Kinemage of the C-alpha trace (Angstrom):
@kinemage 1
@onewidth
@group {chain A} dominant
@subgroup {mainchain}
@vectorlist {calphas} color= white
{ca unk a 1} P 66.233 -200.051 52.278
{ca unk a 2} L 66.935 -198.317 48.974
{ca unk a 3} L 67.698 -194.653 48.369
{ca unk a 4} L 65.545 -193.250 45.553
{ca unk a 5} L 68.152 -191.296 43.610
{ca unk a 6} L 65.610 -190.328 40.948
{ca unk a 7} L 63.918 -188.037 43.463
{ca unk a 8} L 66.826 -185.672 43.963
{ca unk a 9} L 66.944 -181.912 44.369
{ca unk a 10} L 67.114 -181.059 40.683
{ca unk a 11} L 64.134 -183.311 39.937
{ca unk a 12} L 62.072 -181.425 42.509
{ca unk a 13} L 63.384 -178.097 41.217
{ca unk a 14} L 62.278 -179.039 37.695
{ca unk a 15} L 58.763 -179.702 38.989
{ca unk a 16} L 58.831 -176.320 40.724
{ca unk a 17} L 59.920 -174.462 37.608
{ca unk a 18} L 57.314 -176.281 35.501
{ca unk a 19} L 54.602 -175.318 38.034
{ca unk a 20} L 53.761 -178.962 38.704
{ca unk a 21} L 54.114 -178.182 42.395
{ca unk a 22} L 54.477 -175.004 44.449
{ca unk a 23} L 57.103 -174.118 47.048
{ca unk a 24} L 54.301 -173.996 49.643
{ca unk a 25} L 53.278 -177.556 48.812
{ca unk a 26} L 56.851 -178.841 49.017
{ca unk a 27} L 57.565 -177.073 52.296
{ca unk a 28} L 54.299 -178.386 53.740
{ca unk a 29} L 55.188 -181.916 52.624
{ca unk a 30} L 58.670 -181.587 54.131
{ca unk a 31} L 57.222 -180.681 57.524
{ca unk a 32} L 54.829 -183.607 57.311
{ca unk a 33} L 57.800 -185.862 56.588
{ca unk a 34} L 59.731 -184.424 59.530
{ca unk a 35} L 56.765 -185.015 61.830
{ca unk a 36} L 56.483 -188.647 60.736
{ca unk a 37} L 60.177 -189.554 60.381
{ca unk a 38} L 62.103 -187.468 62.887
{ca unk a 39} L 60.903 -189.276 66.031
{ca unk a 40} L 62.720 -192.363 64.700
{ca unk a 41} L 65.963 -190.732 63.585
{ca unk a 42} L 66.332 -187.563 65.707
{ca unk a 43} L 67.893 -185.815 62.747
{ca unk a 44} L 66.164 -182.422 63.097
{ca unk a 45} L 66.603 -180.354 66.254
{ca unk a 46} L 64.814 -177.127 65.295
{ca unk a 47} L 62.232 -176.030 62.716
{ca unk a 48} L 60.983 -172.640 61.545
{ca unk a 49} L 57.645 -173.704 60.141
{ca unk a 50} L 55.671 -170.476 60.020
{ca unk a 51} L 58.570 -168.430 58.661
{ca unk a 52} L 59.336 -171.054 56.024
{ca unk a 53} L 55.713 -171.279 54.900
{ca unk a 54} L 55.548 -167.503 54.690
{ca unk a 55} L 58.668 -167.460 52.519
{ca unk a 56} L 57.134 -170.153 50.325
{ca unk a 57} L 54.083 -167.960 49.774
{ca unk a 58} L 55.834 -164.629 49.305
{ca unk a 59} L 59.377 -165.042 47.895
{ca unk a 60} L 60.030 -164.865 44.162
{ca unk a 61} L 61.987 -167.951 43.068
{ca unk a 62} L 61.608 -167.497 39.318
{ca unk a 63} L 65.268 -166.728 38.581
{ca unk a 64} L 66.780 -169.237 40.988
{ca unk a 65} L 68.310 -172.638 40.345
{ca unk a 66} L 66.280 -174.540 42.942
{ca unk a 67} L 63.003 -172.629 42.704
{ca unk a 68} L 61.819 -172.752 46.343
{ca unk a 69} L 63.127 -176.165 47.422
{ca unk a 70} L 63.132 -176.804 51.191
{ca unk a 71} L 66.498 -177.453 52.836
{ca unk a 72} L 67.761 -178.187 56.337
{ca unk a 73} L 70.968 -176.551 57.548
{ca unk a 74} L 73.460 -177.894 60.045
{ca unk a 75} L 72.966 -176.813 63.649
{ca unk a 76} L 76.565 -175.597 63.793
{ca unk a 77} L 78.246 -172.837 61.833
{ca unk a 78} L 75.308 -172.233 59.475
{ca unk a 79} L 73.500 -169.423 61.244
{ca unk a 80} L 70.243 -167.660 60.445
{ca unk a 81} L 69.555 -164.393 62.195
{ca unk a 82} L 67.062 -164.889 64.992
{ca unk a 83} L 67.291 -168.691 64.950
{ca unk a 84} L 69.037 -170.894 67.536
{ca unk a 85} L 72.816 -171.164 67.302
{ca unk a 86} L 73.722 -173.873 69.786
{ca unk a 87} L 76.534 -175.879 68.145
{ca unk a 88} L 74.991 -178.898 69.881
{ca unk a 89} L 76.134 -177.543 73.249
{ca unk a 90} L 74.239 -177.154 76.521
{ca unk a 91} L 76.390 -174.090 77.177
{ca unk a 92} L 74.770 -172.373 74.178
{ca unk a 93} L 71.281 -173.859 74.435
{ca unk a 94} L 69.727 -170.389 74.764
{ca unk a 95} L 71.962 -168.722 72.171
{ca unk a 96} L 70.417 -167.137 69.063
{ca unk a 97} L 72.218 -165.990 65.938
{ca unk a 98} L 72.552 -162.240 65.469
{ca unk a 99} L 73.300 -162.475 61.748
{ca unk a 100} L 72.938 -164.888 58.861
{ca unk a 101} L 76.044 -166.660 57.616
{ca unk a 102} L 77.242 -166.036 54.082
{ca unk a 103} L 76.860 -169.744 53.388
{ca unk a 104} L 73.158 -169.660 54.274
{ca unk a 105} L 72.711 -166.457 52.270
{ca unk a 106} L 74.169 -168.303 49.262
{ca unk a 107} L 71.672 -171.142 49.789
{ca unk a 108} L 68.813 -168.665 49.843
{ca unk a 109} L 70.135 -166.939 46.724
{ca unk a 110} L 70.138 -170.341 44.981
{ca unk a 111} L 66.414 -170.641 45.691
{ca unk a 112} L 66.280 -172.718 48.868
{ca unk a 113} L 63.894 -172.232 51.761
{ca unk a 114} L 65.531 -173.071 55.074
{ca unk a 115} L 63.032 -175.082 57.127
{ca unk a 116} L 65.167 -176.024 60.135
{ca unk a 117} L 68.412 -177.299 61.597
{ca unk a 118} L 69.967 -180.754 61.924
{ca unk a 119} L 71.572 -182.559 64.828
{ca unk a 120} L 75.321 -182.368 65.417
{ca unk a 121} L 77.719 -183.434 68.191
{ca unk a 122} L 78.853 -180.752 70.602
{ca unk a 123} L 81.114 -178.329 68.687
{ca unk a 124} L 81.566 -180.962 65.929
{ca unk a 125} L 84.302 -182.803 67.800
{ca unk a 126} L 83.059 -186.340 67.030
{ca unk a 127} L 82.589 -188.644 64.067
{ca unk a 128} L 79.230 -189.650 65.558
{ca unk a 129} L 76.242 -187.467 66.469
{ca unk a 130} L 75.182 -187.900 70.084
{ca unk a 131} L 75.044 -184.524 71.867
{ca unk a 132} L 73.795 -184.520 75.446
{ca unk a 133} L 71.653 -181.504 74.527
{ca unk a 134} L 69.615 -183.273 71.837
{ca unk a 135} L 70.354 -186.981 72.141
{ca unk a 136} L 71.739 -189.290 69.457
{ca unk a 137} L 70.802 -189.175 65.798
{ca unk a 138} L 70.092 -192.601 64.294
{ca unk a 139} L 70.946 -194.177 60.975
{ca unk a 140} L 67.892 -194.819 58.741
{ca unk a 141} L 69.578 -197.962 57.388
{ca unk a 142} L 69.470 -199.427 60.912
{ca unk a 143} L 68.329 -197.480 63.947
{ca unk a 144} L 70.815 -199.199 66.262
{ca unk a 145} L 73.663 -197.506 64.380
{ca unk a 146} L 74.922 -193.930 64.187
{ca unk a 147} L 74.631 -191.914 60.957
{ca unk a 148} L 78.115 -190.601 61.733
{ca unk a 149} L 79.223 -187.084 62.464
{ca unk a 150} L 79.532 -184.334 62.724
{ca unk a 151} L 76.952 -183.858 59.952
{ca unk a 152} L 75.035 -186.921 61.124
{ca unk a 153} L 71.662 -185.238 61.432
{ca unk a 154} L 72.057 -183.849 57.923
{ca unk a 155} L 72.762 -187.321 56.518
{ca unk a 156} L 69.823 -188.911 58.317
{ca unk a 157} L 67.497 -186.173 57.095
{ca unk a 158} L 68.396 -186.830 53.437
{ca unk a 159} L 68.359 -190.627 53.622
{ca unk a 160} L 64.929 -190.554 55.316
{ca unk a 161} L 63.746 -188.131 52.581
{ca unk a 162} L 62.815 -185.249 54.863
{ca unk a 163} L 64.737 -183.142 52.329
{ca unk a 164} L 66.626 -183.911 49.115
{ca unk a 165} L 69.706 -181.864 50.097
{ca unk a 166} L 71.002 -180.801 53.507
{ca unk a 167} L 73.640 -178.321 54.609
{ca unk a 168} L 76.749 -179.893 56.109
{ca unk a 169} L 80.347 -179.074 56.965
{ca unk a 170} L 83.622 -180.967 57.079
{ca unk a 171} L 86.549 -180.223 59.387
{ca unk a 172} L 87.975 -183.745 59.577
{ca unk a 173} L 85.575 -185.855 57.557
{ca unk a 174} L 82.254 -184.547 58.840
{ca unk a 175} L 80.608 -184.655 55.398
{ca unk a 176} L 82.361 -187.745 54.036
{ca unk a 177} L 82.009 -189.920 57.150
{ca unk a 178} L 78.190 -189.607 57.326
{ca unk a 179} L 78.060 -190.072 53.552
{ca unk a 180} L 79.962 -193.346 53.874
{ca unk a 181} L 77.793 -194.554 56.747
{ca unk a 182} L 74.471 -193.694 55.064
{ca unk a 183} L 74.965 -194.230 51.322
{ca unk a 184} L 75.112 -190.582 50.228
{ca unk a 185} L 77.392 -188.506 48.035
{ca unk a 186} L 79.655 -186.452 50.279
{ca unk a 187} L 82.024 -183.887 48.766
{ca unk a 188} L 84.448 -181.785 50.774
{ca unk a 189} L 85.422 -178.951 48.425
{ca unk a 190} L 88.833 -177.324 48.130
{ca unk a 191} L 89.777 -175.009 50.985
{ca unk a 192} L 88.379 -171.546 50.216
{ca unk a 193} L 85.865 -172.801 47.653
{ca unk a 194} L 82.615 -172.046 49.532
{ca unk a 195} L 81.425 -169.063 51.606
{ca unk a 196} L 82.705 -168.405 55.106
{ca unk a 197} L 81.887 -165.706 57.684
{ca unk a 198} L 80.889 -163.025 58.455
{ca unk a 199} L 83.184 -162.155 61.303
{ca unk a 200} L 85.881 -164.716 60.525
{ca unk a 201} L 87.901 -165.738 57.482
{ca unk a 202} L 88.815 -169.325 58.246
{ca unk a 203} L 87.379 -172.294 60.129
{ca unk a 204} L 89.737 -174.455 62.181
{ca unk a 205} L 92.701 -172.773 60.464
{ca unk a 206} L 91.306 -173.728 57.057
{ca unk a 207} L 90.531 -177.360 57.871
{ca unk a 208} L 86.764 -176.792 57.975
{ca unk a 209} L 84.663 -176.198 54.847
{ca unk a 210} L 80.879 -175.900 54.504
{ca unk a 211} L 78.986 -177.729 51.768
{ca unk a 212} L 76.072 -180.212 51.529
{ca unk a 213} L 75.081 -183.876 51.485
{ca unk a 214} L 73.202 -185.156 48.434
{ca unk a 215} L 71.876 -188.317 46.785
{ca unk a 216} L 73.317 -187.745 43.310
{ca unk a 217} L 76.308 -186.420 41.431
{ca unk a 218} L 74.222 -183.909 39.521
{ca unk a 219} L 72.889 -182.383 42.751
{ca unk a 220} L 76.457 -182.175 44.041
{ca unk a 221} L 77.549 -180.443 40.838
{ca unk a 222} L 74.615 -178.030 40.954
{ca unk a 223} L 75.455 -177.148 44.554
{ca unk a 224} L 79.050 -176.459 43.565
{ca unk a 225} L 77.733 -174.040 40.951
{ca unk a 226} L 75.513 -172.381 43.542
{ca unk a 227} L 78.135 -172.117 46.265
{ca unk a 228} L 81.533 -171.612 44.639
{ca unk a 229} L 82.853 -168.158 45.438
{ca unk a 230} L 85.909 -165.974 45.835
{ca unk a 231} L 85.664 -163.864 49.001
{ca unk a 232} L 88.142 -161.048 49.449
{ca unk a 233} L 87.623 -161.188 53.215
{ca unk a 234} L 88.415 -164.899 53.463
{ca unk a 235} L 91.837 -166.205 54.412
{ca unk a 236} L 91.840 -168.626 51.456
{ca unk a 237} L 90.586 -168.230 47.898
{ca unk a 238} L 90.212 -170.749 45.090
{ca unk a 239} L 89.672 -169.556 41.492
{ca unk a 240} L 86.167 -170.063 40.126
{ca unk a 241} L 85.517 -172.992 37.805
{ca unk a 242} L 84.279 -171.101 34.792
{ca unk a 243} L 82.920 -174.057 32.829
{ca unk a 244} L 80.296 -174.720 35.472
{ca unk a 245} L 80.182 -178.030 37.312
{ca unk a 246} L 76.759 -179.104 36.072
{ca unk a 247} L 77.748 -178.237 32.506
{ca unk a 248} L 80.945 -180.260 32.905
{ca unk a 249} L 78.931 -183.342 33.902
{ca unk a 250} L 77.249 -183.321 30.487
{ca unk a 251} L 80.579 -183.219 28.672
{ca unk a 252} L 82.886 -186.175 27.940
{ca unk a 253} L 85.202 -187.164 30.806
{ca unk a 254} L 88.269 -184.896 30.774
{ca unk a 255} L 90.761 -187.786 30.563
{ca unk a 256} L 91.634 -191.302 31.564
{ca unk a 257} L 92.913 -190.872 35.086
{ca unk a 258} L 96.077 -192.106 36.715
{ca unk a 259} L 94.836 -193.420 40.057
{ca unk a 260} L 96.820 -194.476 43.115
{ca unk a 261} L 95.027 -196.520 45.738
{ca unk a 262} L 95.616 -197.798 49.253
{ca unk a 263} L 93.681 -199.809 51.817
{ca unk a 264} L 96.220 -199.200 54.616
{ca unk a 265} L 95.139 -197.006 57.527
{ca unk a 266} L 97.371 -193.911 57.772
{ca unk a 267} L 97.383 -194.335 61.569
{ca unk a 268} L 98.168 -198.084 61.361
{ca unk a 269} L 94.799 -199.227 62.657
{ca unk a 270} L 92.627 -202.087 61.368
{ca unk a 271} L 90.733 -201.813 58.091
{ca unk a 272} L 87.723 -204.078 57.674
{ca unk a 273} L 87.557 -206.615 54.879
{ca unk a 274} L 84.352 -204.949 53.670
{ca unk a 275} L 86.131 -201.575 53.331
{ca unk a 276} L 88.956 -203.236 51.423
{ca unk a 277} L 86.446 -205.009 49.196
{ca unk a 278} L 84.806 -201.677 48.358
{ca unk a 279} L 88.149 -200.321 47.156
{ca unk a 280} L 89.173 -203.477 45.278
{ca unk a 281} L 85.845 -203.564 43.427
{ca unk a 282} L 86.331 -199.908 42.498
{ca unk a 283} L 89.872 -200.597 41.303
{ca unk a 284} L 88.627 -203.415 39.088
{ca unk a 285} L 85.944 -201.184 37.568
{ca unk a 286} L 88.431 -198.343 37.003
{ca unk a 287} L 90.752 -200.661 35.117
{ca unk a 288} L 87.875 -201.955 33.024
{ca unk a 289} L 87.179 -198.357 32.021
{ca unk a 290} L 90.755 -197.829 30.900
{ca unk a 291} L 92.106 -195.857 33.846
{ca unk a 292} L 95.698 -196.496 34.949
{ca unk a 293} L 95.517 -197.781 38.544
{ca unk a 294} L 98.419 -198.713 40.848
{ca unk a 295} L 98.748 -199.384 44.561
{ca unk a 296} L 100.722 -196.490 46.037
{ca unk a 297} L 100.656 -194.381 49.205
{ca unk a 298} L 102.035 -190.849 49.710
{ca unk a 299} L 104.962 -190.594 52.105
{ca unk a 300} L 103.156 -188.855 54.953
{ca unk a 301} L 103.413 -189.787 58.622
{ca unk a 302} L 99.701 -190.138 59.361
{ca unk a 303} L 100.138 -190.421 63.119
{ca unk a 304} L 102.240 -187.267 63.308
{ca unk a 305} L 99.768 -185.439 61.084
{ca unk a 306} L 96.868 -186.464 63.338
{ca unk a 307} L 98.768 -185.223 66.380
{ca unk a 308} L 99.053 -181.848 64.672
{ca unk a 309} L 95.303 -181.941 63.989
{ca unk a 310} L 94.530 -182.564 67.647
{ca unk a 311} L 96.865 -179.716 68.605
{ca unk a 312} L 94.754 -177.416 66.452
{ca unk a 313} L 91.510 -178.831 67.895
{ca unk a 314} L 92.688 -178.261 71.437
{ca unk a 315} L 94.094 -174.802 70.760
{ca unk a 316} L 90.958 -173.647 68.956
{ca unk a 317} L 88.792 -175.021 71.781
{ca unk a 318} L 90.812 -173.153 74.400
{ca unk a 319} L 90.447 -169.928 72.428
{ca unk a 320} L 86.704 -170.453 71.950
{ca unk a 321} L 86.146 -171.151 75.642
{ca unk a 322} L 88.214 -168.133 76.685
{ca unk a 323} L 85.967 -165.972 74.515
{ca unk a 324} L 82.861 -167.575 76.027
{ca unk a 325} L 84.181 -166.985 79.542
{ca unk a 326} L 84.689 -163.346 78.677
{ca unk a 327} L 81.190 -163.041 77.192
{ca unk a 328} L 79.550 -164.836 80.128
{ca unk a 329} L 81.746 -163.085 82.700
{ca unk a 330} L 82.384 -166.279 84.644
{ca unk a 331} L 84.783 -169.221 84.587
{ca unk a 332} L 83.620 -172.352 82.780
{ca unk a 333} L 83.518 -175.683 84.552
{ca unk a 334} L 83.311 -179.361 83.624
{ca unk a 335} L 79.559 -179.171 84.246
{ca unk a 336} L 79.200 -176.678 81.375
{ca unk a 337} L 80.300 -179.043 78.636
{ca unk a 338} L 80.730 -182.647 77.577
{ca unk a 339} L 83.823 -184.468 78.744
{ca unk a 340} L 85.545 -184.550 75.343
{ca unk a 341} L 85.136 -180.783 75.071
{ca unk a 342} L 86.410 -180.303 78.625
{ca unk a 343} L 89.478 -182.406 77.859
{ca unk a 344} L 90.289 -180.539 74.637
{ca unk a 345} L 89.732 -177.197 76.360
{ca unk a 346} L 92.184 -177.891 79.157
{ca unk a 347} L 94.727 -179.574 76.898
{ca unk a 348} L 94.574 -176.509 74.669
{ca unk a 349} L 95.442 -174.182 77.529
{ca unk a 350} L 98.793 -175.986 77.880
{ca unk a 351} L 99.800 -175.679 74.203
{ca unk a 352} L 102.506 -173.107 73.487
{ca unk a 353} L 102.346 -170.716 70.557
{ca unk a 354} L 105.439 -172.430 69.152
{ca unk a 355} L 103.820 -175.871 69.323
{ca unk a 356} L 100.682 -174.537 67.665
{ca unk a 357} L 102.683 -172.897 64.869
{ca unk a 358} L 104.732 -176.045 64.303
{ca unk a 359} L 101.567 -178.144 64.087
{ca unk a 360} L 100.211 -175.983 61.261
{ca unk a 361} L 103.559 -176.157 59.485
{ca unk a 362} L 103.091 -179.938 59.302
{ca unk a 363} L 99.878 -179.371 57.345
{ca unk a 364} L 101.821 -177.350 54.783
{ca unk a 365} L 104.492 -180.036 54.561
{ca unk a 366} L 101.808 -182.656 53.911
{ca unk a 367} L 100.251 -180.392 51.267
{ca unk a 368} L 103.626 -180.159 49.525
{ca unk a 369} L 104.018 -183.957 49.583
{ca unk a 370} L 100.558 -184.368 48.073
{ca unk a 371} L 101.257 -181.772 45.378
{ca unk a 372} L 104.263 -183.811 44.235
{ca unk a 373} L 102.260 -187.046 44.581
{ca unk a 374} L 99.629 -185.674 42.210
{ca unk a 375} L 102.276 -184.982 39.594
{ca unk a 376} L 102.345 -188.775 39.181
{ca unk a 377} L 98.726 -189.595 40.069
{ca unk a 378} L 95.603 -187.614 39.280
{ca unk a 379} L 93.440 -189.209 41.963
{ca unk a 380} L 94.054 -191.007 45.236
{ca unk a 381} L 91.571 -193.763 46.174
{ca unk a 382} L 91.049 -195.154 49.688
{ca unk a 383} L 88.163 -196.360 51.785
{ca unk a 384} L 86.205 -193.410 53.119
{ca unk a 385} L 85.892 -195.156 56.464
{ca unk a 386} L 87.693 -198.228 57.744
{ca unk a 387} L 84.467 -199.840 58.861
{ca unk a 388} L 80.720 -199.346 58.975
{ca unk a 389} L 79.030 -196.960 61.386
{ca unk a 390} L 79.396 -197.755 65.074
{ca unk a 391} L 76.363 -198.712 67.094
{ca unk a 392} L 74.606 -196.016 69.075
{ca unk a 393} L 75.600 -197.804 72.290
{ca unk a 394} L 79.259 -198.298 71.279
{ca unk a 395} L 81.659 -197.381 74.076
{ca unk a 396} L 84.477 -195.416 72.449
{ca unk a 397} L 86.358 -194.591 75.669
{ca unk a 398} L 87.263 -197.029 78.434
{ca unk a 399} L 86.334 -196.392 82.055
{ca unk a 400} L 89.994 -195.708 82.789
{ca unk a 401} L 90.198 -193.140 79.989
{ca unk a 402} L 87.051 -191.430 81.221
{ca unk a 403} L 88.494 -191.111 84.715
{ca unk a 404} L 91.708 -189.616 83.311
{ca unk a 405} L 89.685 -187.169 81.204
{ca unk a 406} L 87.903 -186.019 84.342
{ca unk a 407} L 91.302 -185.340 85.917
{ca unk a 408} L 92.751 -183.564 82.883
{ca unk a 409} L 93.485 -180.392 84.862
{ca unk a 410} L 95.829 -182.382 87.129
{ca unk a 411} L 97.954 -183.689 84.233
{ca unk a 412} L 101.064 -182.115 82.755
{ca unk a 413} L 101.033 -180.877 79.170
{ca unk a 414} L 102.481 -184.087 77.694
{ca unk a 415} L 99.977 -186.290 79.515
{ca unk a 416} L 97.140 -183.998 78.436
{ca unk a 417} L 98.111 -184.464 74.809
{ca unk a 418} L 98.297 -188.217 75.364
{ca unk a 419} L 94.804 -188.399 76.829
{ca unk a 420} L 93.489 -186.403 73.840
{ca unk a 421} L 94.979 -189.032 71.525
{ca unk a 422} L 93.718 -191.882 73.673
{ca unk a 423} L 90.157 -190.591 73.970
{ca unk a 424} L 89.826 -190.444 70.173
{ca unk a 425} L 91.793 -193.631 69.422
{ca unk a 426} L 88.900 -196.048 68.991
{ca unk a 427} L 86.832 -193.619 66.927
{ca unk a 428} L 89.860 -192.671 64.800
{ca unk a 429} L 90.392 -196.337 63.948
{ca unk a 430} L 86.937 -196.309 62.336
{ca unk a 431} L 87.567 -193.110 60.351
{ca unk a 432} L 91.312 -192.621 59.717
{ca unk a 433} L 91.194 -191.711 56.017
{ca unk a 434} L 89.357 -188.388 55.878
{ca unk a 435} L 91.392 -185.915 57.950
{ca unk a 436} L 94.359 -185.593 55.605
{ca unk a 437} L 92.438 -183.727 52.897
{ca unk a 438} L 91.231 -181.207 55.484
{ca unk a 439} L 94.801 -180.425 56.483
{ca unk a 440} L 96.197 -180.257 52.947
{ca unk a 441} L 93.189 -178.287 51.691
{ca unk a 442} L 92.381 -180.725 48.877
{ca unk a 443} L 88.935 -181.705 47.623
{ca unk a 444} L 87.800 -185.232 48.481
{ca unk a 445} L 84.580 -187.120 47.871
{ca unk a 446} L 82.869 -190.171 49.350
{ca unk a 447} L 80.922 -192.250 46.835
{ca unk a 448} L 78.245 -194.770 47.932
{ca unk a 449} L 79.402 -197.926 46.173
{ca unk a 450} L 79.289 -200.702 48.756
{ca unk a 451} L 76.694 -202.431 50.906
{ca unk a 452} L 78.000 -204.922 53.453
{ca unk a 453} L 76.545 -208.365 54.049
{ca unk a 454} L 74.943 -206.911 57.174
{ca unk a 455} L 73.146 -204.314 55.030
{ca unk a 456} L 75.149 -201.243 56.049
{ca unk a 457} L 76.692 -198.775 53.572
{ca unk a 458} L 80.374 -198.052 53.075
{ca unk a 459} L 81.851 -195.449 50.747
{ca unk a 460} L 85.107 -195.104 48.868
{ca unk a 461} L 87.006 -191.829 48.864
{ca unk a 462} L 88.741 -190.098 45.982
{ca unk a 463} L 91.081 -187.179 46.665
{ca unk a 464} L 92.130 -184.774 43.900
{ca unk a 465} L 94.562 -181.866 43.542
{ca unk a 466} L 93.331 -178.516 44.818
{ca unk a 467} L 90.726 -176.977 42.551
{ca unk a 468} L 89.970 -180.233 40.728
{ca unk a 469} L 86.494 -180.979 42.039
{ca unk a 470} L 85.460 -181.464 38.411
{ca unk a 471} L 87.662 -184.588 38.275
{ca unk a 472} L 85.931 -185.983 41.362
{ca unk a 473} L 82.516 -185.197 39.923
{ca unk a 474} L 83.456 -186.795 36.598
{ca unk a 475} L 84.586 -190.096 38.103
{ca unk a 476} L 81.562 -190.095 40.412
{ca unk a 477} L 79.202 -189.433 37.530
{ca unk a 478} L 80.663 -192.340 35.555
{ca unk a 479} L 80.266 -194.645 38.555
{ca unk a 480} L 76.694 -193.526 39.175
{ca unk a 481} L 75.746 -193.981 35.509
{ca unk a 482} L 77.348 -197.443 35.560
{ca unk a 483} L 74.936 -198.419 38.345
{ca unk a 484} L 77.619 -198.756 41.023
{ca unk a 485} L 75.816 -196.632 43.615
{ca unk a 486} L 73.945 -198.725 46.170
């Protein structure tokens, strides 16, 4: 297949502003596309057809950037009042949002019409999208493979052209992993860059950030313009980029970059030859363009950092489930949730406040290391993922691990933490490169530059200092213009 990058969001918005097409016509066409494509890919789990068509007829889009363009939002953390809010969980299958998230409000302000929600794994805990509630999403490049996760439904919806842009979020790679697996542009902005709330000021202690998946650099830049914000209520703020990201794309590149690169997994797992090839080809191109490129890796213990990440995951899950128990006025059982969630929940109940605090301190230590690293190197290049997407039927836990997960309540705290590591080990080997930027708060982007011999996409990832998304957009724009995108 081939992604048509000419038909991106800004191209459709131009047609809208020039009255070549109406919002009603585009929304109608999007629903027709969903009806024809979604049975194959299972990307969309809810639609709001009548409400969206009414908005298309009645809303004034004249002063908006996107002029009435349809968009799908992620079925987790991107709420619309009165619409389902399930987080991919059977426990919340009948839950409806009481208020609209600030992120979705910003999308609407930019001129989007929300037409539905995309598939996501239960509570976004996986790098694939296969919730029991909705079933697995499939990769439009090859239906036997996953589009990744947790924004897998979003990726599949863009690649299959149901929409040009889809809402997504990234707490450990959940934008960049699907982007790598499906040939899209996937930017995780700096911590605090995009809207969060209402009702909370941080997601996963700052690891999680909402943004979008796109086909092109210019759509990514335009979305940064639409979504960048400084919220006084948020736990983290990042100063606004006054130049404007789309404007910056039309200006000369800010500099020749000093780039460090690595093809070594930070958790010491295997890295496929195809993933290495994607990086080496990028390194060669960078040098041809006059950038200074050296092989270098920051001195961070990737295994220890991942352990701290899982401590946060487990602790946040325990807190979430305690709140749900209180709301539902009953204890939760293994039957209420998927086994990975059950394991994290019970492991989290055994984590002390001191252990939780120390785990977050490791994030800050890693952020300090990266700040010094970027004094020598502007950008850090790695594979986005260590391999292509796993098959839908891939078994990522052994039978023995599954049995231990079922008995998690019988284990001591140390063994619970071990089973958390073990249950994610095989999936982490596929996607070991993305989590670090979530924990340091840096922006990172996956660029679609490689197609394997088997015809599956792989991305490369650039990480920049905090607040330097414009550097990532600049290098991505140069690569797109050079014809490097698949």
